[in-house]
Structure formats: structure tokens, C-alpha cells
N, C-alpha and C positions, 0 to 999 in steps of 0.2 A: 506495500500500501501506501501510495507516496505522498508528501507531509499535504498535498494539494486532499488529498483524498480526505486524509485525518482527519484535514481543517474543516472539511465542509460536512463530511458523515456527524463529528464533535456541534457543530453549529445545528445540524439537523435533530439533534438528539436531547440541545437545550430548547426546541422547541415545545418542544412533549408539554404536556397538562403531568399531572400528578399519576393519573388512574395510564397515563398509554407508557409512561417511561414506564412505571413497574410492568406493568403486560410487558413492553419491550424487553426489561430485563429478566422476569421467566422464558421467554424463547430465546433468547440467549443461551444464559443459564441448563436449562432444559437439550439446549443443544449442545454445550459442551460437552454434558454430563450425558450423553446418545453416545457422544465419540470417543467418551475415557472407556466407556462400557463394553465399545466395541473393542476398538486396544487392549485392553484387558485381557479378554473373551478370548483374539484371534491370539492375543501372546499363549496363552491354559492351554489353547488347542494342539501348541505347536509342543511346548514345552513340555508339559503334564499329562500321566494316565488320567481320565474318564474322572476315577475317584477321590483324586486329588484335585480334580478341578472341584468338583463338586464339593470337596471341602471347605476352600478356598471360596468359590461364594457362596457357601452359607456360613465363614467368619465375615468375609465382608458385609453381609447381612446385618447380624446381630454388630456389629461397628456401626454403622450405621441408624441403624434401632435402637440399640441401645446406650452403648455410649454418647453418643450422637445426637439421640432425640430424637432424630430425621424419618419421617415415614417413607415405605418405599415410595417410589414413582414409578406411572410404568407410560409406556410413548401415549397410551391411549388415554391415561387422565392429562394431557400436558399440548403445547402444541408443538412437543415434538413427532406426533402422531404426521403432523403432514412432511417430517425431518424425513421421517422411513421412509412413507411410499415416496420418497426419493432418493431411497438408497443412501443416507447418510448414516 
């Protein structure tokens, strides 16, 4: 991204209302979360045995839900469903 593109994106975000800003933030975070999940699942497919992968996924869910207090977010519940349909 060039400096000019960054400046324009920043100016656009500054025009958002409070609700639109938080909706946009949820979209961006959902997209980042979906991409991160894709990366670690692909990595586990390459490196781990299926039983190990299942154990890692269970531990990640425990950490997210119990340690951090974050409920599981599904792509169907977020704007990430649109990204999933695009293959992101």
C-alpha cells in the first residue's frame, strides 16, 4: 500500500459514524481471525497427526473461551461468512 493509499483509507475511516466504525472493525477483525485460523489449520495438517491436531484445537478453544473469556465466533455469525464464500 502506498503512502497515498494509506492516507486516503485513514481519511475515509475518519468519516465513519460510531456504529459504522465498530461495524467496520468487526469486519476487519473477523477477516483477520479467519485468515489466522486458516494458516494454523494448514500448518497443523502438514506437521501434526490427526490426533495431535484435535488436541491442539481443543486446547486453543479452551484458552480462548476459559482463559480469555471469548466465546467461539463462527463465520456464519459474522460478516466473515462473506469472506468464506470468497475463499478467504
